[in-house]
C-alpha positions in Angstrom: 0.0 0.0 0.0 1.3 3.4 -0.9 2.2 5.6 2.0 2.1 9.4 1.8 2.1 12.5 3.9 -1.2 14.4 3.4 -1.9 18.1 3.5 -5.6 19.1 3.2 -6.6 22.3 1.4 -9.9 24.0 0.5 -9.6 26.1 -2.6 -10.4 29.8 -2.2 -11.6 32.4 -4.7 -8.2 34.1 -4.6 -6.6 31.0 -6.1 -8.8 31.0 -9.2 -8.5 33.0 -12.4 -11.2 35.0 -14.3 -12.6 31.8 -15.8 -13.1 30.3 -12.3 -10.6 27.5 -12.3 -7.5 27.3 -10.2 -4.5 29.3 -11.5 -1.6 26.9 -12.3 1.0 28.5 -10.0 -1.1 27.6 -6.9 -0.3 23.9 -7.5 3.4 24.7 -7.0 2.6 26.8 -3.9 0.7 23.8 -2.4 3.7 21.6 -3.0 5.8 23.9 -1.0 3.2 24.2 1.7 2.9 20.4 1.9 6.6 20.1 2.3 6.8 22.8 5.0 4.0 21.2 7.0 5.7 17.8 6.7 8.9 19.3 8.2 6.9 21.0 10.9 5.0 17.9 11.9 7.4 15.1 11.1 10.9 16.5 11.1 11.1 19.5 13.5 14.9 18.9 14.1 15.4 19.7 10.4 13.6 23.1 10.9 16.1 23.8 13.7 18.9 22.9 11.3 17.4 25.3 8.7 17.5 28.1 11.2 21.2 27.3 11.7 22.9 26.9 8.3 21.0 24.1 6.3 19.5 25.4 3.1 16.9 23.4 1.1 17.3 24.6 -2.5 14.4 23.6 -4.9 16.1 22.6 -8.1 13.1 21.6 -10.2 9.4 21.5 -9.9 6.7 20.2 -12.3 3.1 19.5 -12.4 0.8 17.7 -14.9 -2.9 18.5 -14.9 -5.6 16.0 -15.5 -8.8 17.9 -14.5 -9.9 21.4 -13.5 -10.6 22.4 -9.9 -12.5 25.4 -8.7 -13.3 27.4 -5.6 -14.3 25.4 -2.6 -13.1 22.1 -3.9 -11.5 20.1 -1.1 -8.1 18.7 -2.0 -5.7 16.2 -0.5 -2.1 16.9 -1.5 -0.3 13.7 -1.0 3.5 13.8 -0.8 5.6 10.7 -1.2 9.3 10.1 -1.6 10.5 9.2 -5.1 14.2 9.1 -4.5 16.6 9.8 -1.7 20.2 10.5 -2.8 23.2 11.6 -0.7 22.5 15.3 -1.1 19.1 15.5 -2.8 15.5 14.5 -2.2 13.0 13.9 -5.0 9.3 14.2 -3.9 6.2 13.2 -5.7 2.8 14.9 -5.2 -0.7 13.6 -6.0 -3.5 16.2 -6.0 -6.7 14.5 -5.2 -10.1 16.1 -5.2 -12.3 14.8 -2.4 -15.9 14.5 -3.2 -18.7 14.9 -0.7 -19.7 11.3 -1.2 -16.1 10.1 -0.4 -15.1 9.8 -4.1 -11.6 10.7 -4.9 -10.4 12.1 -8.3 -6.7 12.5 -9.2 -6.7 16.1 -10.7 -2.9 16.6 -11.0 0.5 15.0 -10.3 3.7 16.8 -9.7 7.2 16.5 -8.4 10.0 18.5 -6.8 13.7 17.9 -6.5 15.5 19.5 -3.5 19.2 19.8 -2.8 20.6 20.1 0.7 23.3 22.8 1.0 25.3 24.5 3.7 27.5 27.5 4.2 27.3 31.2 3.7 25.4 32.4 0.6 28.5 33.3 -1.3 30.1 29.8 -0.6 27.2 27.4 -0.4 28.2 23.8 -1.0 26.2 20.5 -1.3 25.6 18.7 2.0 24.3 15.3 3.0 20.6 15.0 3.6 20.4 15.3 7.4 19.8 12.0 9.2 16.7 13.5 10.9 15.2 14.1 7.5 16.2 10.6 6.2 14.4 9.0 9.2 11.3 11.2 8.7 11.1 10.3 5.0 11.6 6.6 5.3 7.9 5.7 5.7 7.0 7.6 2.5 9.4 5.9 0.1 7.4 4.2 -2.6 7.9 0.5 -2.9 9.0 0.9 -6.5 11.7 3.4 -5.5 13.2 1.0 -2.8 15.0 -1.2 -5.3 
């Protein structure tokens, strides 16, 4: 069974365009928010490390859209781990619309690659993924990525 970290969100009018559907940039904002809430809830030691000198650089984001969503749609943004390397983490995101009858519809799928870095801004260098983050991410590694 796939394991994921879930962030719930209700779409507001401010996230829609003139036509009434969600403006694409919001999907990327929700990826970031999901990742932030994961760190807050599951890896608070990493947040302390970020306040020190750890930097989490987002190297790449993408999102593929399958269906439109509009104001007041309830979403489940489900983050899972696609790959864990020495200095980088690759996250996957499923955007699922939750219907009032319990039905779920996959409306988009995205990903995000993050590099761990340390040092002053003028001399930042790659750094190993902190052990606290590795441990927090372990339950979210997809079975297909384990091999």
